[in-house]
C-alpha positions in Angstrom: -33.7 -3.8 2.6 -32.1 -3.8 6.1 -29.2 -1.3 6.4 -26.7 -1.7 9.3 -23.7 0.1 10.9 -20.9 -1.7 12.6 -18.3 -0.4 15.1 -15.7 -2.6 16.9 -12.8 -2.3 19.3 -10.4 -5.0 20.3 -6.9 -6.6 20.0 -5.2 -7.7 16.8 -2.1 -9.9 16.6 0.3 -8.7 13.9 2.8 -11.2 12.5 5.6 -9.4 10.5 8.3 -11.3 8.7 10.4 -10.8 5.6 13.7 -11.5 3.9 15.4 -8.2 5.2 14.3 -8.6 8.8 16.8 -9.4 11.5 14.1 -11.4 13.3 10.3 -11.9 12.8 8.1 -9.8 15.0 4.8 -10.7 16.6 2.8 -8.0 18.4 -0.6 -7.6 19.9 -2.0 -4.1 19.4 -5.2 -2.2 19.9 -7.4 -2.2 16.8 -10.7 -0.7 15.7 -13.1 -1.1 12.8 -16.1 0.7 11.3 -18.4 -0.3 8.6 -21.7 0.0 6.8 -23.8 -2.4 4.8 -27.3 -3.7 3.9 -29.1 -7.0 3.8 -31.5 -7.8 0.9 -34.2 -10.3 1.5 -34.1 -12.8 -1.4 -36.9 -15.0 -0.1 -38.7 -15.8 3.2 -35.7 -17.7 4.6 -32.7 -16.2 2.7 -31.0 -12.8 3.1 -28.0 -11.6 1.0 -25.7 -9.2 2.8 -23.2 -6.7 1.4 -21.0 -4.4 3.4 -17.8 -2.4 3.5 -15.5 -2.4 6.6 -12.4 -0.2 7.4 -10.0 -1.9 9.8 -7.1 0.0 11.6 -4.7 -1.5 14.1 -2.4 0.7 16.2 1.1 1.3 14.9 3.9 -1.0 16.2 7.7 -1.1 16.0 9.8 -3.8 14.2 13.6 -3.5 14.1 13.4 0.2 15.3 11.0 1.0 12.4 7.5 2.3 13.2 4.9 0.4 11.1 1.3 1.5 10.4 -1.3 -0.5 8.5 -5.0 -0.5 7.6 -7.3 -2.3 5.3 -10.7 -1.8 3.6 -12.7 -5.0 3.1 -15.7 -5.8 1.0 -17.9 -8.3 2.8 -20.5 -10.6 1.2 -22.8 -12.9 3.2 -25.7 -15.2 2.9 -28.1 -15.7 5.9 -30.6 -18.5 6.3 -33.6 -18.0 8.7 -35.3 -21.1 10.1 
């Protein structure tokens, strides 16, 4: 078992649209993420990966309304080693 920790910082593009909006909004905001996970060796060449990531972009304004968002994601992966 190979545990891991992830941390990231960057830009996210937020595309907001809906039926009650005067105009659609598109904003680039600062975002960060943090996560943990582990890889489980299934064979000599294959590793199965499972992790959990929390993603949080900065708040932004649409039609004079401040909007905040975040997401928690379950990640699954398969790695092949040559």
